[in-house]
N, C-alpha and C positions, 0 to 999 in steps of 0.2 A: 854593376853598371846598368843592368836592367832595371833593376829597383829604382835608380837614380832617373833614368830616363822617362820611367812611367809617371815616376814623382813630378816631372818637369812637365809633361803632358798635361797632368791632372791638374796642375797649377795653370797651367797657358787657358785650360777650358775653363776654369773657374774666372780668370780674368776676364774672359770673352764674353762670358754669360754677364758677369757684373757691369762690365763697360756697356754692353749692348741694352742692359736694364735699365741703367742710369739715362743712357742716351734716350730712352724711348721714355722716360718719365716726363708727364707735363706739369707745368708750372701752374699751380692753383690759383685763381684769382678771383675776387669777390669784388663785385661791381655794385654799387648802392644803387637806389632808385626811389625816386618821388612815389609814395603808397596811395595817393589820392589824387592824382591827375588823370582821369578819366577824360578823353578816349585813348591818352597816351600811352599811361601807365597807371594801374590801380589792380588794387586786391580784390579777389570775387571767391567766394567761397574756399578760401585757402590759396588760390591761384594767383601769381602774379601775372598778369596780362595787357594787352594794349598795342598801340601803334609802335611805339620805342621798344617793346619787348620783343615784338616779330621782327623788327629792324636789327636789332642787338644780336638776337638768337641768329639770326640767318649769317650774320658776320662772324661770329664766334664759332660757328660749326666748322667754319673753313680756316681757322686759326689753330693748326694742328699742335702747336707747342705749347696751348694753353687749354686748361680745363677752368672755364669760367661759370661763376654760380652769380644768378642774380637776385640780389634780396632788399627787399621793400622795406621802407623808412619813412618816416614822417619827414617834411622837407627840412625841417629846421635841425631836427637830429642827424640827417645826411650832412650836411653843411658842417656841424657840429665836429662830426667826424673826420671830415676833411681838414678841417682847421687844425685840429690837435694832430693829424698825420695818422690816425687810425684808422683810416679808409683810404684804399687806392684810387679811389675813382667814383664819381657820381654823377647819375643822368638826370633831367637835363637842366642846368644851369643856363642862363643866358650871360651873355659877355659884358661883366661888371668888373673890371680888373683892379679899378680905384676902391671900390667896397668889398671887394671879395680878394684881397692881394695873396691869400693863401691858396687860389687856384692859379696852375698853370702846369703843362699847357693846356690849351682847350683842343679838342679833337677837330677835324673838319666838321662842318655843320651838319648837323643830323636833319633839321627842317627848318624852314622860316616860317615861325608862328605869327598871327596879326593879333595885338592885344585891342581890345576894345572897353569901350564903356558902356554899362547898362545901368540903368537909374530909375527912379519912380517917375511916373508918367507926368506928374506936375511939374518934375524938375524944369520939364520942357515947356510950360506955359510962357516962358520968354524965352526970346533968342539966345541960344548958347552956341557959338561958332568956335571960340578959340579955345584951348586946352592950355594952361590950365586956368588962365584968368577969368573966364566967363563962369567959373564953377568955385569962386570964390564965396566962403562962408558955409559950403557944403560939407558933410561927413561922406568921407570915400573909403570903401572898405577894399581890402584885398587878403590873400591868402597870406600865411604868417610866414615872413622871410622871402616873399617874392621879388620887394624892392621894384615895382613896376610904377609908372606914371613919369620918368624923369625926374632930371635934376630941378627943375622949376617947381616940379611939384611938391619935392621933399623941401626946398627951400621956402614955398609958401606953407607948408606945414611948419616948419621952425619959427616961422614969424605968427603963427595961431591964425593964418588966413584960410586957411582949410584945415580939416582933420581928418587923421588917420586910423581907422578901425580896422584892426586884423584878426581873422579868425580861421582856423586851420583848413576847414573844409569849403570846397565851392560851393555846394549845396546849401550850406548852413549861411552863406553869403548872402546868396540870392533870396533866401528867404528872409534875410534882414532887411533887404531893399523892399522885396515886395509886403513886408507888414510895417514900413515905415520906420524902422529901427535905424538903418542909416539911408544916405539920400542916392549913392552911387556904388558901383563895385567895378574893378577891374580886372580881367584877367584875358587869356587867350579866348576865341570868339567860338573855336570847336568847344573848347570844354564848358564854355558859358550854355551852348546851344544842346550840347549833350545833358548838361544837369538840367536843364530846362526841361528837356524832355522826359528825364527820370522823374521829376517833380511833379509833372502834369499827369502821371500814372497813379498819383495817389488822390483822391477825390477832395479829402480836406486840404492840399494845396492848392488845388488847380484853379481854385477861384481868385487866390492871392497873386498870381500870376498875369492877370489881367491888369495889374498895377503896375506892370515893368515895361520899358521902351528902351531901344538901342538907342545909342548914342554915336558920338565920333569914333574912329579908329584913334588910338592913342599911339601906337610904333610897330613897327615890325620887327620882332626879335628873333634872331638865330638859335636855336638850340643846339646844345652841345654835350659831349661827354667831358665832363672836367675831371682832372687830375691834381691830388694833393700835391704841393710844392715842400711840405713837411714831413720830416723822417724818409728824406729819399733813399739813406742806405738800404732802409726796409724793402725796397723796390728795385733792386738793380735791372731790371728787366723791362723798364717803363718806356726807355726810348724805341726799344725794339717793339713792346705792345704797340704804343701810339703810332709809330710809322705802319706796321702791318695792317692796323684798324683803319688808319685814315685810306690807305690804297684801296681796301674792299669797300670801304663806306663810298668811295668816290667812283667806284665799278658801278655800285647799286644805282647812285644817281644818275650816272650816264646811262643805263639800261631802262630807267624809268620804273624801278621796282621799288622805290620809295612810294611814289604816287599811288603804284598799283595796291599797296598796302593800307595806305590810308583809304583808297575807296574802297577797299574790302570792309575794313571797318566799319565806314559810314554807312555802306549799305545793311548793315546789320542793326542800325538803330531805327 
């Protein structure tokens, strides 16, 4: 009888240890992010850093049920992983549900970005007040896969009334404008200003930058953490993750923490 009692106690102890070990296990999650989107997210000396990295890490440190890893990828690669369901989430897509039907849901907005046009100075030798109509006949650059410029712009491109040029990096696109290879480039204002600042540090590029001039605001775009709606069975925790993430992000917005993180990064440039 004593042996049976000891066996039952030992079995109960093993069950209790196993139960609490399982309960305390965190769900491992990989979140992919744009690798060349300075100052929001970029890789430098092997470190993934930026405004959005700081925002996301602040939130993920509070999500006790999850162990989150941030992984940098080229933007088009990240979109492909979402489309195939091989990625759980990617940041920071804009809200384009018709062009990217494989993304849903979207998180609470991370930040509202301001997309602007920057062109060769000679482009503004004539008055250009209306986008995209006043820019017909010009070549417009943007970073690969970004889909900036609006529906009217893409319709004009389809009619060969405007010409789209895509290159991966913002700095490369800006040099193409500065050297006259394309007429203009669209991207977020902070991204453009940050890359111009970086290029100006190189004496070889500095003189070319005198050839560029900011144009009009094209749009205001909210950025998000976007989730794949493909292979949902692989991510049974998605609804809980999104709900918890949104709650914590909303609290950060209310406390003004997002703006403080942005100000901190901009003060370093």
